C-alpha atoms as a printed R data frame, in Angstrom:
    type eleno elety resid chain resno       x       y       z
1   ATOM     1    CA   MET     A     1  14.202   1.727 -33.132
2   ATOM     2    CA   ILE     A     2  12.008   3.432 -30.521
3   ATOM     3    CA   ARG     A     3  12.862   6.671 -28.731
4   ATOM     4    CA   THR     A     4  11.923   6.231 -25.115
5   ATOM     5    CA   LYS     A     5   9.792   8.569 -23.019
6   ATOM     6    CA   ILE     A     6  10.595   9.199 -19.348
7   ATOM     7    CA   ASP     A     7   7.851   8.173 -16.933
8   ATOM     8    CA   THR     A     8   7.335  11.301 -14.837
9   ATOM     9    CA   LEU     A     9   5.010   9.519 -12.373
10  ATOM    10    CA   TRP     A    10   7.592   6.897 -11.394
11  ATOM    11    CA   PHE     A    11   7.405   6.158  -7.635
12  ATOM    12    CA   LYS     A    12   5.401   9.326  -6.984
13  ATOM    13    CA   ARG     A    13   2.323   9.666  -4.793
14  ATOM    14    CA   CYS     A    14  -0.906   9.602  -6.791
15  ATOM    15    CA   CYS     A    15  -4.618   8.869  -6.577
16  ATOM    16    CA   ALA     A    16  -5.913   6.340  -9.082
17  ATOM    17    CA   PHE     A    17  -8.403   3.460  -9.146
18  ATOM    18    CA   HIS     A    18  -8.047   0.359 -11.304
19  ATOM    19    CA   LEU     A    19  -9.541  -3.061 -11.871
20  ATOM    20    CA   GLN     A    20  -6.569  -5.403 -12.195
21  ATOM    21    CA   PHE     A    21  -5.512  -9.015 -12.387
22  ATOM    22    CA   LEU     A    22  -2.748  -9.690  -9.855
23  ATOM    23    CA   PRO     A    23  -0.571 -12.715 -10.705
24  ATOM    24    CA   ASP     A    24  -0.014 -15.442  -8.115
25  ATOM    25    CA   ARG     A    25   3.379 -16.073  -6.529
26  ATOM    26    CA   GLU     A    26   4.444 -18.677  -9.113
27  ATOM    27    CA   THR     A    27   3.603 -16.408 -12.041
28  ATOM    28    CA   ARG     A    28   5.331 -13.468 -10.344
29  ATOM    29    CA   SER     A    29   8.453 -15.583 -10.009
30  ATOM    30    CA   LYS     A    30   8.372 -16.375 -13.745
31  ATOM    31    CA   LEU     A    31   7.873 -12.696 -14.571
32  ATOM    32    CA   CYS     A    32  10.840 -11.792 -12.365
33  ATOM    33    CA   ASN     A    33  12.989 -14.338 -14.224
34  ATOM    34    CA   LEU     A    34  11.944 -12.655 -17.467
35  ATOM    35    CA   GLN     A    35  12.865  -9.245 -16.003
36  ATOM    36    CA   ASP     A    36  16.260 -10.629 -14.958
37  ATOM    37    CA   SER     A    37  16.865 -11.870 -18.491
38  ATOM    38    CA   ILE     A    38  15.938  -8.517 -20.062
39  ATOM    39    CA   GLU     A    39  18.107  -6.559 -17.622
40  ATOM    40    CA   ARG     A    40  21.033  -8.866 -18.289
41  ATOM    41    CA   ASP     A    41  20.807  -8.610 -22.076
42  ATOM    42    CA   SER     A    42  19.608  -5.036 -22.641
43  ATOM    43    CA   ALA     A    43  21.447  -1.716 -22.472
44  ATOM    44    CA   ALA     A    44  18.208   0.297 -22.389
45  ATOM    45    CA   PRO     A    45  17.611   2.776 -19.505
46  ATOM    46    CA   LEU     A    46  15.221   0.527 -17.597
47  ATOM    47    CA   SER     A    47  13.293   1.199 -14.396
48  ATOM    48    CA   ARG     A    48  12.158  -2.203 -13.135
49  ATOM    49    CA   VAL     A    49   8.607  -2.668 -11.864
50  ATOM    50    CA   PRO     A    50   8.878  -4.266  -8.387
51  ATOM    51    CA   ALA     A    51   7.768  -7.903  -8.165
52  ATOM    52    CA   THR     A    52   4.871  -7.140  -5.820
53  ATOM    53    CA   SER     A    53   3.679  -4.364  -8.179
54  ATOM    54    CA   LEU     A    54   3.371  -6.532 -11.308
55  ATOM    55    CA   HIS     A    55  -0.193  -6.546 -12.618
56  ATOM    56    CA   MET     A    56  -2.436  -6.637 -15.662
57  ATOM    57    CA   THR     A    57  -4.848  -3.723 -15.842
58  ATOM    58    CA   VAL     A    58  -8.342  -4.674 -16.951
59  ATOM    59    CA   VAL     A    59  -9.694  -1.127 -16.881
60  ATOM    60    CA   THR     A    60  -8.709   2.138 -15.188
61  ATOM    61    CA   LEU     A    61 -11.595   3.921 -13.468
62  ATOM    62    CA   VAL     A    62  -9.639   6.991 -12.312
63  ATOM    63    CA   ASN     A    63  -6.299   7.611 -13.998
64  ATOM    64    CA   ALA     A    64  -3.373   9.076 -12.042
65  ATOM    65    CA   ALA     A    65  -2.587  11.356 -14.981
66  ATOM    66    CA   THR     A    66  -6.166  12.401 -15.780
67  ATOM    67    CA   GLN     A    67  -7.009  16.034 -15.070
68  ATOM    68    CA   PHE     A    68 -10.614  16.453 -13.997
69  ATOM    69    CA   SER     A    69 -12.217  19.687 -12.825
70  ATOM    70    CA   ILE     A    70 -12.013  18.306  -9.267
71  ATOM    71    CA   PRO     A    71  -9.333  16.205  -7.481
72  ATOM    72    CA   ASN     A    72  -9.295  12.469  -8.216
73  ATOM    73    CA   ASN     A    73 -10.232  11.583  -4.644
74  ATOM    74    CA   GLU     A    74 -13.361  13.739  -5.004
75  ATOM    75    CA   VAL     A    75 -14.224  11.962  -8.253
76  ATOM    76    CA   TRP     A    76 -14.096   8.674  -6.372
77  ATOM    77    CA   LYS     A    77 -16.077  10.034  -3.409
78  ATOM    78    CA   ARG     A    78 -18.903  11.036  -5.754
79  ATOM    79    CA   ASN     A    79 -18.873   7.957  -7.970
80  ATOM    80    CA   GLY     A    80 -16.882   5.198  -6.278
81  ATOM    81    CA   GLU     A    81 -19.643   3.276  -4.547
82  ATOM    82    CA   ARG     A    82 -21.792   3.150  -7.681
83  ATOM    83    CA   TRP     A    83 -18.816   2.255  -9.892
84  ATOM    84    CA   LYS     A    84 -17.758  -0.463  -7.449
85  ATOM    85    CA   GLU     A    85 -21.208  -2.062  -7.699
86  ATOM    86    CA   ILE     A    86 -21.107  -1.901 -11.509
87  ATOM    87    CA   VAL     A    87 -17.623  -3.439 -11.657
88  ATOM    88    CA   GLU     A    88 -18.443  -6.223  -9.200
89  ATOM    89    CA   ARG     A    89 -21.619  -7.144 -11.077
90  ATOM    90    CA   GLN     A    90 -19.848  -7.214 -14.441
91  ATOM    91    CA   VAL     A    91 -16.930  -9.265 -13.075
92  ATOM    92    CA   GLU     A    92 -19.250 -11.788 -11.427
93  ATOM    93    CA   GLU     A    93 -21.147 -12.240 -14.706
94  ATOM    94    CA   THR     A    94 -17.857 -12.991 -16.529
95  ATOM    95    CA   PRO     A    95 -16.483 -16.560 -16.634
96  ATOM    96    CA   PRO     A    96 -12.860 -17.291 -15.628
97  ATOM    97    CA   PHE     A    97 -10.468 -17.019 -18.568
98  ATOM    98    CA   ASP     A    98  -6.987 -18.130 -19.628
99  ATOM    99    CA   ILE     A    99  -4.247 -15.749 -20.756
100 ATOM   100    CA   HIS     A   100  -1.217 -16.877 -22.740
101 ATOM   101    CA   PHE     A   101   1.640 -14.368 -22.690
102 ATOM   102    CA   HIS     A   102   3.756 -15.072 -25.735
103 ATOM   103    CA   GLU     A   103   5.729 -11.950 -26.641
104 ATOM   104    CA   VAL     A   104   7.897  -9.224 -25.107
105 ATOM   105    CA   ALA     A   105   7.323  -5.828 -26.723
106 ATOM   106    CA   ALA     A   106   8.489  -2.249 -26.221
107 ATOM   107    CA   SER     A   107   6.677   1.043 -26.711
108 ATOM   108    CA   GLU     A   108   8.064   4.527 -26.150
109 ATOM   109    CA   ALA     A   109   6.780   4.279 -22.564
110 ATOM   110    CA   ALA     A   110   7.471   0.716 -21.411
111 ATOM   111    CA   VAL     A   111   8.676  -2.841 -21.926
112 ATOM   112    CA   PHE     A   112   5.882  -5.346 -21.423
113 ATOM   113    CA   VAL     A   113   4.859  -8.938 -21.949
114 ATOM   114    CA   LYS     A   114   1.669  -9.332 -23.966
115 ATOM   115    CA   ALA     A   115  -1.040 -11.787 -24.944
116 ATOM   116    CA   GLU     A   116  -3.998 -11.842 -27.274
117 ATOM   117    CA   GLU     A   117  -7.036 -10.379 -25.541
118 ATOM   118    CA   PRO     A   118  -9.380 -13.234 -24.504
119 ATOM   119    CA   ALA     A   119 -12.993 -12.732 -25.593
120 ATOM   120    CA   GLU     A   120 -14.166 -12.724 -21.955
121 ATOM   121    CA   LEU     A   121 -11.725  -9.932 -21.110
122 ATOM   122    CA   ARG     A   122 -12.778  -7.910 -24.161
123 ATOM   123    CA   ARG     A   123 -16.461  -8.165 -23.246
124 ATOM   124    CA   LEU     A   124 -15.773  -7.239 -19.603
125 ATOM   125    CA   ARG     A   125 -13.725  -4.187 -20.578
126 ATOM   126    CA   SER     A   126 -16.400  -3.041 -23.012
127 ATOM   127    CA   ALA     A   127 -19.240  -3.469 -20.511
128 ATOM   128    CA   ILE     A   128 -17.458  -1.493 -17.777
129 ATOM   129    CA   SER     A   129 -16.303   1.243 -20.151
130 ATOM   130    CA   GLN     A   130 -19.844   1.787 -21.401
131 ATOM   131    CA   ALA     A   131 -21.311   1.821 -17.875
132 ATOM   132    CA   ILE     A   132 -19.089   4.392 -16.166
133 ATOM   133    CA   GLY     A   133 -17.811   7.874 -16.949
134 ATOM   134    CA   PHE     A   134 -17.240  11.307 -15.465
135 ATOM   135    CA   GLU     A   135 -17.500  14.705 -17.203
136 ATOM   136    CA   GLN     A   136 -16.268  14.005 -20.757
137 ATOM   137    CA   TRP     A   137 -14.145  11.012 -19.745
138 ATOM   138    CA   ARG     A   138 -14.729   7.309 -20.203
139 ATOM   139    CA   PRO     A   139 -12.225   4.461 -19.773
140 ATOM   140    CA   THR     A   140 -10.346   3.427 -22.907
141 ATOM   141    CA   PRO     A   141  -8.755   0.074 -22.006
142 ATOM   142    CA   PRO     A   142  -6.088  -1.506 -24.225
143 ATOM   143    CA   ASN     A   143  -7.056  -4.220 -26.716
144 ATOM   144    CA   ILE     A   144  -4.341  -6.596 -25.525
145 ATOM   145    CA   ALA     A   145  -3.604  -8.330 -22.263
146 ATOM   146    CA   HIS     A   146  -0.259  -7.079 -20.973
147 ATOM   147    CA   ILE     A   147   1.908  -6.779 -17.879
148 ATOM   148    CA   THR     A   148   4.421  -3.934 -17.741
149 ATOM   149    CA   LEU     A   149   7.898  -5.115 -16.741
150 ATOM   150    CA   PHE     A   150   9.890  -1.882 -17.073
151 ATOM   151    CA   ARG     A   151   9.468   1.850 -17.610
152 ATOM   152    CA   PHE     A   152  12.292   4.119 -18.818
153 ATOM   153    CA   PHE     A   153  14.379   6.613 -16.846
154 ATOM   154    CA   ALA     A   154  15.998   8.379 -19.820
155 ATOM   155    CA   GLU     A   155  15.118   9.518 -23.332
156 ATOM   156    CA   GLU     A   156  17.168   7.658 -25.908
157 ATOM   157    CA   PRO     A   157  16.744   5.273 -28.851
158 ATOM   158    CA   VAL     A   158  16.204   1.666 -27.754
159 ATOM   159    CA   PRO     A   159  17.090  -1.289 -29.975
160 ATOM   160    CA   ALA     A   160  15.097  -4.522 -29.973
161 ATOM   161    CA   ILE     A   161  14.692  -5.945 -26.483
162 ATOM   162    CA   SER     A   162  16.559  -9.228 -25.919
163 ATOM   163    CA   PHE     A   163  15.464 -11.903 -23.463
164 ATOM   164    CA   ASP     A   164  15.678 -15.601 -22.718
165 ATOM   165    CA   ALA     A   165  13.164 -17.199 -25.083
166 ATOM   166    CA   GLY     A   166  12.758 -20.058 -22.619
167 ATOM   167    CA   CYS     A   167  10.777 -17.711 -20.339
168 ATOM   168    CA   LEU     A   168   7.831 -17.703 -22.777
169 ATOM   169    CA   PRO     A   169   5.106 -18.658 -23.460
170 ATOM   170    CA   MET     A   170   3.602 -18.146 -20.012
171 ATOM   171    CA   GLY     A   171   0.016 -19.178 -19.324
172 ATOM   172    CA   LEU     A   172  -2.193 -18.298 -16.401
173 ATOM   173    CA   ARG     A   173  -5.853 -18.489 -15.416
174 ATOM   174    CA   ALA     A   174  -7.813 -15.530 -14.089
175 ATOM   175    CA   GLY     A   175 -10.377 -16.590 -11.477
176 ATOM   176    CA   SER     A   176 -10.703 -13.310  -9.620
177 ATOM   177    CA   LEU     A   177  -9.863  -9.632 -10.137
178 ATOM   178    CA   THR     A   178  -8.888  -6.833  -7.766
179 ATOM   179    CA   LEU     A   179 -10.389  -3.349  -7.592
180 ATOM   180    CA   LEU     A   180  -7.806  -1.170  -5.898
181 ATOM   181    CA   GLU     A   181  -6.714   2.357  -5.113
182 ATOM   182    CA   GLU     A   182  -3.188   3.137  -6.278
183 ATOM   183    CA   ARG     A   183  -1.417   5.518  -3.884
184 ATOM   184    CA   ILE     A   184   2.180   5.326  -5.088
185 ATOM   185    CA   TYR     A   185   2.818   4.630  -8.777
186 ATOM   186    CA   PRO     A   186   3.292   2.002 -10.224
187 ATOM   187    CA   ASN     A   187   1.203  -0.083  -7.795
188 ATOM   188    CA   VAL     A   188   3.913   0.342  -5.150
189 ATOM   189    CA   GLU     A   189   1.424   1.318  -2.459
190 ATOM   190    CA   THR     A   190  -2.181   0.238  -2.921
191 ATOM   191    CA   ASN     A   191  -5.398  -0.171  -0.973
192 ATOM   192    CA   ILE     A   192  -7.647  -3.066  -1.983
193 ATOM   193    CA   VAL     A   193 -11.264  -1.978  -2.417
194 ATOM   194    CA   SER     A   194 -12.780  -5.281  -3.547
195 ATOM   195    CA   GLU     A   195 -11.783  -8.712  -4.917
196 ATOM   196    CA   PRO     A   196 -14.707  -9.982  -7.012
197 ATOM   197    CA   LEU     A   197 -14.686 -13.542  -8.354
198 ATOM   198    CA   LEU     A   198 -15.238 -14.400 -12.011
199 ATOM   199    CA   ARG     A   199 -18.360 -16.552 -11.635
200 ATOM   200    CA   GLY     A   200 -20.042 -16.483 -15.057
201 ATOM   201    CA   LYS     A   201 -20.701 -19.622 -17.075
202 ATOM   202    CA   SER     A   202 -18.789 -20.162 -20.297
203 ATOM   203    CA   PRO     A   203 -21.095 -20.209 -23.347
């Protein structure tokens, strides 16, 4: 049993920058079917991530919740162009990779669908995290591949999440990534900065 935590950023204006994988229309449709199934079978206090906001974060460059000594937009003004070049170079040196989402899981903050982290994704995250930073902060990406389906709007214990097992597993191939500015959380209003292709050769 998990006690949920309310997401205080939900649908609020923010300033954040992320490198993400955005699913295609077919995958989004499958994810929406999975959301429908969870909503139908769960009594948890769920706030549903809109279909057009569904994404897998590769690495966050400027976090909406991070408190720097200067505003987030100033952090990006000072570092954004250099970070963009680093990210694009690292992405283009990475080969396309497959992701196989096989499990729905819940944390105190969210309900998400997850996959094992492909080796290409792990190397890309590590390379970017080592190459960028500001003040005492460096990115700390997750060690799984995941797409958040729901956040919570109330604090209460949540039992195991039920869903239609026929929705999983769900496989997809990442051939490009998107560097974007998030203006309204969670990815409700965004501005695309760059869409680098994964061009590297598989070993």
